[in-house]
KEVEXBA-553479 format. One record per residue (C-alpha): residue in one letter; residue number from 1; x, y, z. Coordinates in Angstrom, 3 decimals. Example, Ala and Ser with C-alpha at 12.3 -4.5 7.8 and 13.67 -1.06 7.14 Angstrom:
<recs>
   loro   lumlo         px         py         pz
      A       1     12.300     -4.500      7.800
      S       2     13.670     -1.060      7.140
</recs>
This chain:
<recs>
   loro   lumlo         px         py         pz
      M       1     -0.003     -0.053      0.232
      R       2      1.724      3.292     -1.001
      E       3      1.844      5.857      1.793
      Q       4     -0.127      8.918      0.921
      A       5      1.465     12.696      0.456
      K       6      1.900     14.858      2.855
      Q       7     -0.360     18.121      2.179
      K       8      1.785     21.408      1.729
      T       9      0.935     25.027      1.921
      Y      10      2.795     28.042      1.450
      F      11      7.076     27.924      1.470
      G      12      6.805     24.113      1.672
      L      13      5.028     23.929      5.510
      E      14      3.189     20.377      6.300
      I      15     -0.634     20.915      7.153
      F      16     -1.367     18.936      9.923
      S      17     -5.078     19.414     11.879
      N      18     -6.066     19.846     15.362
      G      19     -9.557     17.747     14.684
      Y      20    -10.992     20.920     13.986
      C      21     -9.000     22.956     11.666
      P      22     -5.944     22.753      9.297
      G      23     -2.627     24.680     10.166
      V      24      0.934     24.805     10.387
      K      25      3.154     24.759     13.177
      E      26      4.756     27.440     14.465
      S      27      8.105     25.615     15.066
      D      28      8.058     25.065     11.260
      I      29      7.034     28.792     10.709
      K      30     10.139     29.961     13.462
      R      31     13.085     28.331     10.899
      L      32     11.721     30.866      8.435
      P      33     14.116     33.497      7.334
      F      34     10.988     36.410      8.028
      Y      35      9.803     34.460     11.496
      E      36      9.938     37.627     13.291
      F      37      8.523     39.962     10.606
      W      38      5.369     37.220     10.520
      L      39      5.245     37.388     14.579
      K      40      4.976     40.938     14.160
      K      41      2.234     40.940     11.910
      S      42      0.411     37.874     13.575
      L      43      0.083     39.793     17.144
      G      44     -3.985     39.473     17.745
      S      45     -4.368     36.208     15.566
      T      46     -5.735     32.861     17.378
      Q      47     -3.685     30.071     17.454
      G      48     -4.954     26.577     18.185
      V      49     -3.079     23.657     20.062
      F      50     -1.357     21.517     18.524
      V      51     -2.304     17.853     18.786
      D      52     -0.259     15.056     17.282
      E      53     -1.356     11.876     15.756
      N      54     -2.643      9.708     18.507
      G      55     -4.515     12.985     19.753
      K      56     -2.148     14.192     22.889
      E      57     -1.688     17.563     23.102
      I      58      1.765     18.899     22.810
      D      59      3.048     21.080     25.482
      G      60      4.875     24.542     23.889
      E      61      3.425     24.096     20.130
      R      62      0.975     26.043     18.044
      L      63     -1.209     25.850     15.235
      V      64     -1.487     28.805     13.423
      Y      65     -4.477     27.990     11.274
      L      66     -4.025     27.190      7.432
      H      67     -6.443     30.612      6.624
      D      68     -4.272     33.075      8.725
      W      69     -0.868     31.805      7.227
      E      70     -2.022     31.607      3.492
      K      71     -3.548     35.360      4.022
      F      72     -0.592     36.012      5.129
      C      73      1.235     33.828      3.092
      K      74     -0.528     35.856     -0.253
      I      75      0.220     39.273      1.098
      F      76      3.644     39.042      1.605
      I      77      4.553     37.790     -1.847
      N      78      2.362     40.520     -3.864
      T      79      3.775     43.253     -1.209
      G      80      6.618     42.373      0.657
      K      81      4.967     43.611      3.729
</recs>
């Protein structure tokens, strides 16, 4: 049986789900060169709890909602700000 390909979004980040909403891990965004810029722009945005494949909440890991991440990326790519 072939393993299902993992879904990815802007800048090659893997998409995860906490059971309610898809998103990307903040720790993955942290590896990008513009993390500090994203952090400033994301102030006030709600983030979810990251839950692993066993349904266990991972302390200190946040799930940035996919719609917020993709909205930021589209603006960032088109305007640079």
